[in-house]
C-alpha positions, 0 to 999 in steps of 0.5 A: 500500500502506498503512502497516499492510500495509507493516508486515505485509509487512516483518515477514513478510519478516524472519521468512521471511528468518530462517527461511531463514537458520536452515534453511540453517545447519541444512542446512549443519551436517547435511551437514558432520556426514555428511561428517565421519562419512563421512571418519572411517569411510573412515579406519577409525579410532575417533573421536568427532565432535561438532558444536557452535555450531549454532542447535539441532543437536548431534550425537554420532557414534561410529565404531569399528574398529581402524585399520591404523596406530598412529602416527596423530596423531604428528609425524614428529619423534616417530617412531623408526627403529631397527636392531638388529644385531651390527655393532659400530657402537654399543657393546654393547646399543645400537641404531642410530637411522637418521634421515630424512637417511640419518645414524645415531646410537647409541640408548640407552634409558638416555638416555630415563629415564621413557619407554617405547619402543613398537615397532609395526613390525618387519622382520627377516632373516638368511641362512645357513640350510638352505632350508625350515628354520624360523627364529626372529627374536627381540628381548630386553631387554638380551639376557636374559630371555624375548623381547619379540618373537618371529617365525617364518619359513621360509628361502627357496631361498637360505637367507634367512629374512625377515619383516615384521610390523605390531603393532596395539598394539606391544610396549613396553620400557624397555631396549635391544633385542638380537637373538638372531640372530648375523648378523641385522638387525632394522629397527624403527619406533616412538615414545617415550611417557612411562611413566605 
């Protein structure tokens, strides 16, 4: 093979090699994009997926639809589990914070100035009712005003009214919550956010 043929062959191989690498990179990006979009769709959340740092491909896909959870993306340390009852464990108009290790502490919104408590899940119950009667589980801010949360259930055969509710956007308060049920218990899950 003469020098001219060698130069052409070398040049062709280099161009072919670069084209092959470019095609492989582009294919990998497209596969990654579809995998990412498919995973986000399966999660049922609203996300923007932007693929960047590619030779010539830049894709933007939007997936919409409300997910089943509102606390996604928050650390476990940002989550709150609270109990509202009339047990007398905490001073009047204070809630009980239950911790993952089983301990508890009194929770007072006065200690969280400039923050809002967002409650996303409520489970409540109280007994002593006539079977089949309608019961209302309500939470008020510091025991006064209109309920911030109001739920209705019917008493079972043993006279217990109970219900669990997941609130898509949650309800918000800057005050402590109190129960309208004298012997009821409300278990709450939520988180604190800055009041902006």
